[in-house]
N, C-alpha and C positions, 0 to 999 in steps of 0.2 A: 827383697823389698828394701827400700831406703827408709829406715825408721826415723831418720831425722826430719823427714818431710821436705827434703830438698828437691825431689823429683816426683811429680804426680802426687796422688793422695796417699800412696803407700798401702792401699787396700785394693784388692782385686776382686772382681766378680767371678762367677763360675766359668766365664769364657776367657779368663785371663786378662780382661781389660781393666784399666784403671777405673776405680769407682769415681763418681762425679767429683771434680775439683772445681776450679774456676767459679762459674756462676752459682753452682749449687752450694759451694762452701760459703760464698758471700751471702747467699740467701739464708743459709742456716745461721750465720752470725747475725744477720738482720733480724731473723726471728727471735734470736736470743735477746737482742736489745728490746724487742717488743715485749718479751716475757719479763724482762727486768722491770718494765714499766707497767706491768699488769695491774689493773685497778686504778691507775693514775695516768691516763693518757692525756698528755699536755702538748702544747705546741713545741716545747723544748724537746720532748721525746721524739717527735717526728724529725726535728732538726738533727738530733743526735743520730737517728737511724740513717738519715740521708748522708750525714757526714761520714758515717762508718762505711756505707756503700761506696761513696766516692773514694775514701781511702783505700778500700779493697781493690778498686779498679786501678789505682795508681801503683800500689806496692805488690799486688799479687796474692794469691791464696796461701802460698807457703808460709808467709809471715803471719797472716791472720789466723791460720789454723792452729798455731801454737802446738804443733805436733811434737816438738822436741826442744831441747835446751836452746836458748838463744845464743847466737854466735858470740864467742868471747866469754860466756858465763860458764861456771862449773856445772857439771851434770848433777842431777838430783841425787841426794845422798841415799845410801842403802837404808832400809827400814830396820833390818836386823843384822847382827854380826854372826860370823862363824860359817863353816862350810854347809852346802846344801845337804838336806837329809837324803841319804842313799836309799831309803825305803821307796822314794818316788821316782827312782831311775827307771827308764824304759817305759814310762807312761807318756803318752802323747796328748797334746792339747793345742788348740788354736782358738783365737777369738772369732766366733762365727756370729755375725750380725745378720738378723733375719729381716729381709725386705717383705713386710707384711701389707695386707690390704687395710686401708684406713677409711674412716667414716666419711671424710669429705672427698674421697677419690672420685674422679669423673663427675664432679658436681660444680656448680657455679662458685662454690666456696672452696674449691681445691686449694690446699695449702702449699702446693708445689712451687708457687711463686716465691715463697719464703723458705724453701727447703722441705723436702718430704720428711714427715715426722719420724720415720724409722731410721733416718740418718742423723738425728740430733746427736751432738757431741762427737761425731766422727769428723775426720779420722783420728784426732788426737787421743781420744779415750781408748780406742782400740790399740793404737800404737804404744801408748804409755803403759797400759796394763800388760801388753805383750812383753815389753822390756822388763817390767818388774817380775813377771813370771820366769823369764829367762835368768835374771840375775839372782833371784831369791830362792829358787827351787831347782831340783834335779830333773824336773819334767822336761821332756823334749818339746820345745815350743816352735810351732810353725807360724808363718805370717798370717795376719788377719785376712778374713775373706767375708764377702757378702753373699748370702744364699737366699734366693726367693723362697717363700714359704711353700710354694707348690713344686719345688725342684726335688727330684728323687735323691739328689746328692745330700739332702738334709740328713739322711740316715747314716752318712759316713762320719758324722761328728757327734761326740758324746755330750757336748755342751753348746747351747744356743742362747742368743741374747735378744731381748725385745726391749726397746726404750719407748717411754711415753705410751705404753699400751693402754693405760687407764683412760687417757684422753682420746685416743685415736684408733685403737685396734678394732677391726671389724672382720671377724672370721667368717668365711663361707662354710657351708656344710662340709665341703671337701677339705678345707683347711683344718677344721675341727677333727675330722677323721684322721687326717695325716698326723696331727699333733698327738692324738690319742694313741695311735700305733707307735709313734716315735717314743713317747714317754713310757708306755708299757713295755717296750723292748729294752728299756734301761737308760734312755736319754734323759738329760736334765735341761729344763727351760728356766732361764733367769729373766725376771722383769725388773725394771727400775724406773724411777722418775714418774711415779703416779702419786697424786696427792688429793686429800680431801674426800668428802662423801660423794660428790658428783662423779669423780673419776673412779672411785671404788665401785660405784654402782655399775658402770660400764665394764670395768675389768672383771668383776665377779660374773656378770652376765656372759662375757666372752668365755671365761673358764668353765662356766656351766655348760656351754656348748660342747666342750671337750669331755668333761666328766660330770654329767648331770646328777649322778648318784653318789659322788664322793665329796665329803665335806672339805671346806677350806679351814685349816687349823693353824694356831699360833705355834711358832718355834721359839723357845726361850732356853736360857741356860738351865740345867746342865746338858742339854742336847749336844751330842758330839760335834755338830757343825761349829760350835763355839770354841772347840778345843783341838780340832783336827790338825791345825798348823799353828796359828797364833792362839793364845789363850785370851778369850774375850769374856769379860764378866757382865757385859750388857750389850744390847743392840743399839748402836749409836744413830743419831739423826745427823746426816750430812746435808747441810743447806746447799741449795743451788747458789751460784755466785751472786745472782741478783738478790736473793734473800739475805745472804751474808752482808752485802753492801748496804742493805736496808736495816741491818742490825738485828736480824732474827734468824732462826734456824728452820722455820716452817714456811709453807705457802698454801694458799687455797683452803685454809681452814684445817689442814692436816697437821695438828700440833703434836700428836704422839706417834713416834715411829713404830713400825711393826715389821717383823719378819714372819711371813705366812707361807703355807705350803699345802700341797695335796699329796697324800701318801698312797703308795701302791699297796698291794696285798701283803707285802713283807715289811710294811711300815717305813719304806724308803721314801724320803722326800723327792718327788718328781719335779717339783716347781719351787723355785725360790722367788717369792713375791716380796720385793723390797719396797715397802709402802711408806709414804710420808717421809721420803728421803731421796736425795739426788746424788747418788754415788757416782753417776756418770760425770757430773760436773766436777766432783772431787778429783777424779782421775784426769779428766780433760785439762784442768787448770793447774795440775800439780807442778808443772815446770815453770809457771809464770811467777816472776819475782815482783810483780806489781802489787801483789796481795799477800804480804808475809804472814798476816794473821790467819790466812786460809789453810796454811800448811797442816795444822792439826786435823782439819776435816779431810784433807787429802789422805793423810795417814790412816784415818779411820776407814775411808773408802777402800783403800788398798787391802787393809787387813780383812774386812768383811768379804770383799770379792775373792781374795785368794783362799780364804777358808771355804767359801761356798764352792769354788772350783775344785779345790783339793778333795773336799768331801764327795763331790759328784764323780770325780775320777777314781775314787777308792771304795765306793759303796754301791 
């Protein structure tokens, strides 16, 4: 994989094909502009969106994806110093983005015209987190991959990722059964970028399909997920870039950040529910030098993600 984003998306599906670039990347960026303007749709917003699409068609997706450091600029700095921890050698991991069924799929309101929701923040977030895992840990890190939720190969991977599940996830009975078996076998599911009471209502309903009899509980320090790699004394709220530019850390009424989970019979967290936070944006935009004040939020996002991943791989 070319992690700099110079050729293709850098993420491949199970057939070895490049994940959508070109139009899909442009659509995803256009969707992001619309999300920045959420709640304030003005003529200027539509002009900005049209301008962005026009720019994308001119310069190509590799520039707009911001999947790597810009040419001529120094690489992103390491977040910690010192050699990787040898305890984590021989452990394998890769960023596995799940292509899930979503609520507006196959409807007149299909969101695919602006990028399918499971692909939000890709490919930059996937590539950037992959690079950090390679540089900061002893884990053997493979290239990112996209796996459909109904693909049997899902069971090959110990960690899977769902983005914007609160707003969009729509599990079929078969999907729910697959996730239930996957998680009970020892897999870990991470969700991110769900905000506010409306999205929590849908996310909770979808997870109830998977585990109708298991409660969703809060994870707080001193749970070992907060100390298994980095030492975190709190669970941070990472704002989406649009919220950051608007001068706040929250969106859609989701003021307080939460890390929630569902436990197995041995009290192992099977799901990391990153709620009222947008760590995907923090990772996606971590190499962009246009927003220097955003760096601290990117650092928080990397620390939380890496802790969750390392915990999942070692427990």
